[in-house]
C-alpha positions in Angstrom: -87.4 -8.3 -25.4 -86.5 -10.8 -27.8 -88.8 -13.4 -30.1 -90.0 -17.1 -28.8 -88.6 -18.3 -31.9 -85.1 -16.6 -31.6 -84.0 -19.3 -28.9 -84.5 -21.7 -31.3 -83.0 -20.3 -33.6 -79.6 -19.4 -31.8 -79.9 -23.4 -31.3 -79.0 -23.5 -34.3 -76.0 -21.3 -35.2 -73.7 -20.4 -34.4 -73.0 -18.2 -36.3 -75.0 -15.6 -38.7 -73.2 -15.9 -42.1 -74.8 -14.7 -45.4 -73.9 -14.1 -48.8 -75.1 -10.0 -49.8 -77.5 -9.9 -51.7 -76.7 -6.8 -52.8 -73.8 -7.2 -52.9 -72.9 -11.1 -54.1 -69.7 -11.0 -54.8 -69.7 -10.0 -50.6 -70.4 -11.9 -48.1 -70.2 -11.6 -43.7 -69.9 -13.3 -40.6 -70.8 -12.2 -37.2 -69.4 -14.3 -34.1 -71.0 -14.3 -30.4 -67.7 -13.4 -28.2 -67.2 -12.6 -24.7 -66.6 -8.5 -25.0 -69.4 -8.8 -28.0 -70.2 -9.6 -31.6 -67.4 -9.8 -33.8 -68.4 -9.2 -37.6 -66.4 -9.3 -40.2 -66.1 -9.7 -44.0 -64.8 -10.9 -47.2 -65.0 -11.6 -50.5 -66.4 -14.0 -53.1 -64.9 -15.1 -55.9 -66.9 -13.6 -59.2 -66.5 -17.1 -60.0 -67.6 -20.7 -59.0 -66.2 -23.6 -59.0 -68.3 -26.4 -60.4 -68.1 -29.5 -61.6 -70.4 -33.0 -61.2 -68.1 -35.7 -60.4 -65.7 -33.5 -57.3 -66.0 -33.0 -54.4 -64.9 -30.9 -51.5 -64.3 -30.0 -48.3 -66.0 -26.6 -45.9 -62.2 -25.7 -43.9 -64.1 -24.8 -41.3 -67.9 -27.8 -40.3 -65.7 -30.5 -42.2 -69.0 -31.2 -44.4 -68.3 -32.7 -48.0 -70.5 -30.5 -50.7 -70.1 -30.7 -54.3 -67.5 -28.4 -55.4 -69.5 -25.7 -55.9 -70.5 -26.2 -52.4 -67.5 -25.5 -50.9 -66.1 -21.8 -51.5 -63.0 -19.5 -51.0 -63.9 -17.3 -48.8 -61.3 -13.8 -48.8 -61.1 -11.2 -46.2 -58.4 -7.9 -45.6 -56.4 -8.8 -42.2 -57.1 -6.9 -39.4 -55.1 -3.3 -38.9 -52.5 -1.6 -41.1 -52.1 -5.5 -43.6 -55.5 -5.1 -44.6 -55.0 -1.9 -45.5 -52.1 -2.4 -48.2 -54.6 -5.4 -49.7 -53.0 -8.3 -47.9 -55.9 -11.5 -47.3 -56.7 -15.0 -45.7 -58.5 -17.6 -46.7 -60.0 -20.4 -46.4 -62.8 -22.7 -48.2 -66.8 -23.0 -46.6 -70.0 -24.3 -46.9 -70.8 -21.5 -50.1 -73.9 -20.6 -48.4 -72.3 -20.5 -44.6 -74.6 -22.6 -43.3 -72.1 -24.9 -41.9 -73.8 -24.9 -38.1 -77.4 -26.5 -40.0 -74.3 -29.1 -41.9 -73.4 -29.7 -38.7 -76.8 -30.3 -36.7 -78.2 -32.8 -39.8 -80.0 -29.9 -40.0 -79.4 -29.3 -43.8 -77.6 -32.1 -46.0 -75.6 -31.7 -49.5 -76.1 -31.9 -52.8 -73.3 -34.2 -52.9 -73.7 -37.8 -55.0 -72.7 -40.2 -52.0 -74.3 -38.9 -49.2 -73.6 -37.0 -45.7 -70.0 -38.6 -44.9 -70.1 -40.6 -41.5 -68.4 -40.1 -38.3 -67.7 -41.2 -35.4 -68.0 -38.1 -33.5 -71.6 -36.5 -31.2 -72.6 -34.0 -32.0 -70.8 -32.1 -29.0 -68.1 -33.1 -30.3 -68.4 -31.9 -34.2 -69.7 -28.5 -33.0 -67.0 -27.6 -30.5 -64.1 -28.6 -33.9 -66.6 -26.3 -36.4 -66.3 -23.6 -33.2 -62.5 -24.2 -32.9 -62.0 -23.9 -36.4 -63.5 -21.1 -36.4 -61.9 -19.4 -34.0 -58.3 -20.2 -35.9 -59.9 -18.7 -39.1 -60.5 -15.6 -37.6 -57.1 -15.4 -34.8 -55.7 -15.4 -38.2 -57.8 -12.6 -39.6 -57.2 -10.3 -36.5 -53.4 -11.1 -35.8 -54.8 -12.4 -32.3 
C-alpha cells in the first residue's frame, strides 16, 4: 500500500535521480519501464564548472542553468563494452530534478530567468521523456 502523498510525488517525478550523499561522485537514475524499474549508476565529475556569466542547457529537459547547474554525468555502457571501461555521458541538471523544472515547481538559478517556450506542459514532458529514453538507449545499446 502506498502513502497518501505517493501519487502526488509520482506526478512530479517521471524518474528518480539523486547524487549519493555517501559517495558524492556517484549519482543514480531509476526509470519506470514496462518490465520493471531500470537503474543506471552515473559518475559525477570531481571538479564542477562554475561561471557567473555562462549558462548551460540540460540535454534531458532543456532547462537553462548557470553553468554550475548542469554537469556531465557518465554511465558505463551495458555489457562487455562497459566492463572494458567504455562510457557514454550527457549534460544534465546537477540536482537531477528535471521533472520539477519542466513543471515549473523548481526554478533554475539563471540570471536572465527561465526561457519561455510555446510548447504545452504535456509536450515538454514528452520531449524530456524522449531525450531520457535516447540517453538510456545509448547506455543499454537497445
